[in-house]
TORSEPA-125688 format. One line per field, with one value per residue (C-alpha): residue number from 1; residue in three letters; x, y, z. Coordinates in nm, 4 decimals. Each point is the difference from the previous one (the first is absolute). Layout:
BEGIN
i [NUM|...]
aa [Ala|...]
px [X|...]
py [Y|...]
pz [Z|...]
***
This chain:
BEGIN
i [1|2|3|4|5|6|7|8|9|10|11|12|13|14|15|16|17|18|19|20|21|22|23|24|25|26|27|28|29|30|31|32|33|34|35|36|37|38|39|40|41|42|43|44|45|46|47|48|49|50|51|52|53|54|55|56|57|58|59|60|61|62|63|64|65|66|67|68|69|70|71|72|73|74|75|76|77|78|79|80|81|82|83|84|85|86|87|88|89|90|91|92|93|94|95|96|97|98|99|100|101|102|103|104|105|106|107|108|109|110]
aa [Met|Ala|Ser|Gly|Leu|Arg|Ser|Arg|Phe|Gly|Ala|Val|Glu|Gln|Arg|Ile|Ala|Ala|Leu|Glu|Ser|Glu|Met|Val|Leu|Leu|Arg|Asn|Glu|Arg|Glu|Asp|Ile|Leu|Gly|Glu|Leu|Arg|Ala|Val|Val|Tyr|Pro|Val|Leu|Thr|Leu|Pro|Asp|Glu|Ile|Thr|Ser|Glu|Ile|Phe|Leu|Gln|Tyr|Val|Asn|Ser|Ser|Pro|Gln|Glu|Asn|Phe|Arg|Pro|Trp|Arg|Pro|Leu|Cys|Pro|Met|Arg|Leu|Ala|Ser|Val|Cys|Arg|Ser|Trp|Arg|Ala|Val|Ala|Leu|Ser|Thr|Cys|Arg|Leu|Trp|Thr|Tyr|Leu|Ser|Ile|Gly|Asp|Arg|Tyr|Thr|Tyr|Pro|Ser]
px [-5.0988|-0.1081|-0.2621|0.2635|0.2256|-0.2907|-0.0758|0.3631|0.0094|-0.3127|0.1502|0.3212|-0.1993|-0.1926|0.3216|0.1508|-0.3108|0.0130|0.3699|-0.0508|-0.2738|0.2323|0.2755|-0.2329|-0.0772|0.3689|0.0944|-0.2663|0.1252|0.3561|-0.1061|-0.1767|0.3113|0.2248|-0.2338|0.0242|0.3782|0.0272|-0.1982|0.2431|0.2112|0.3337|0.0671|0.3752|-0.0091|-0.1521|0.3112|0.2143|0.3038|0.2345|-0.1482|0.0048|0.3623|0.0876|-0.1759|0.2052|0.3215|-0.0902|-0.0707|0.3256|0.1969|-0.1294|0.2535|0.0923|-0.0527|-0.3631|-0.1164|0.2552|-0.1483|0.1807|-0.1566|0.0830|0.3028|-0.2423|-0.2515|-0.0066|-0.0851|-0.2734|-0.1549|0.0125|-0.1776|-0.3150|-0.1955|0.0420|-0.0317|0.2635|0.2305|-0.0152|0.0720|0.2819|0.1666|-0.0153|0.1527|0.3718|0.1100|-0.2108|0.2262|0.3099|-0.1405|-0.0092|0.2486|0.0486|0.2450|0.0909|0.0299|-0.2357|0.1542|-0.1824|0.1146|0.1746]
py [0.5040|0.1166|-0.2735|-0.2641|0.1378|0.0006|-0.3578|-0.1068|0.1949|-0.1816|-0.3386|0.0812|0.1129|-0.3289|-0.2023|0.2015|-0.0598|-0.3731|-0.0190|0.1971|-0.2429|-0.2905|0.1703|0.0245|-0.3721|-0.0869|0.2170|-0.1717|-0.3402|0.1044|0.1020|-0.3341|-0.1881|0.2082|-0.0723|-0.3717|0.0194|0.1788|-0.2835|-0.2674|-0.1421|-0.1624|-0.2541|0.0175|0.3661|-0.0956|-0.1930|0.1654|0.1768|-0.2365|-0.3023|0.1716|0.0935|-0.3599|-0.1248|0.2442|-0.1209|-0.3655|0.0650|0.1788|-0.2446|-0.3095|-0.1968|0.1602|-0.3278|-0.0194|0.3498|0.1608|0.2466|0.2682|0.2751|-0.1669|0.2188|0.2911|-0.1920|0.2462|0.2795|-0.2094|-0.0780|0.3686|0.0890|-0.2066|0.2424|0.2683|-0.2498|-0.2376|0.2950|0.1046|-0.3558|-0.0520|0.3313|-0.0757|-0.3483|0.0757|-0.3608|-0.0152|0.2528|-0.2154|-0.2119|0.2890|-0.0313|0.2507|-0.1233|-0.3162|-0.2375|-0.0917|-0.1288|-0.1021|0.1481|-0.2472]
pz [-7.2596|0.3475|0.0239|-0.0765|0.2725|0.2493|-0.0913|0.0513|0.3262|0.1231|-0.0933|0.1848|0.3070|-0.0025|-0.0206|0.2863|0.2148|-0.0745|0.0828|0.3226|0.1028|-0.0718|0.2011|0.3004|-0.0268|-0.0334|0.3002|0.2101|-0.1097|0.0832|0.3513|0.0478|-0.1097|0.2277|0.2917|-0.0692|-0.0302|0.3345|0.1585|-0.1222|0.2807|-0.0774|0.2772|-0.0568|0.1056|0.3354|0.1055|0.2663|-0.1457|0.1854|-0.1790|-0.3385|0.0602|0.0848|-0.3139|-0.2074|0.1626|-0.0492|-0.3652|-0.0778|0.2160|-0.1824|-0.1984|-0.3329|-0.1877|0.1126|-0.0843|-0.2263|-0.2400|-0.2020|0.2139|0.3327|0.0812|0.0157|0.2109|0.2947|-0.2407|-0.1611|0.3382|0.0934|-0.3251|0.0561|0.2165|0.2658|0.2854|-0.1409|-0.0719|0.3654|0.1177|-0.2505|0.0836|0.3709|-0.0462|-0.0116|-0.0567|-0.3160|-0.1704|0.0473|-0.2836|-0.2460|-0.2816|-0.2766|-0.2591|-0.1862|0.2944|0.2775|0.3203|0.3120|0.3270|0.2284]
***
């Protein structure tokens, strides 16, 4: 009975060692991937805030027939949800929020 338990214990210890080795490899791979992700540059994020703001306004101000989508009334919120940089630009663009509509109808400001 004791020898069987020792045998099972040894097998479990070997599995744990193998899994710990695999965890080390996976952690190293994760760090490599994170390093590569940090090096990625998104050209759109290099635009000045004023230009990004104008692009946002041009998008929401386009004719409803051209770009209507069911989520369009919430467009300012969608733009602000893309990333931290876009959120800052969207929140600082007051005119953008005149296009926000919560309810059944969507009307464009005059």
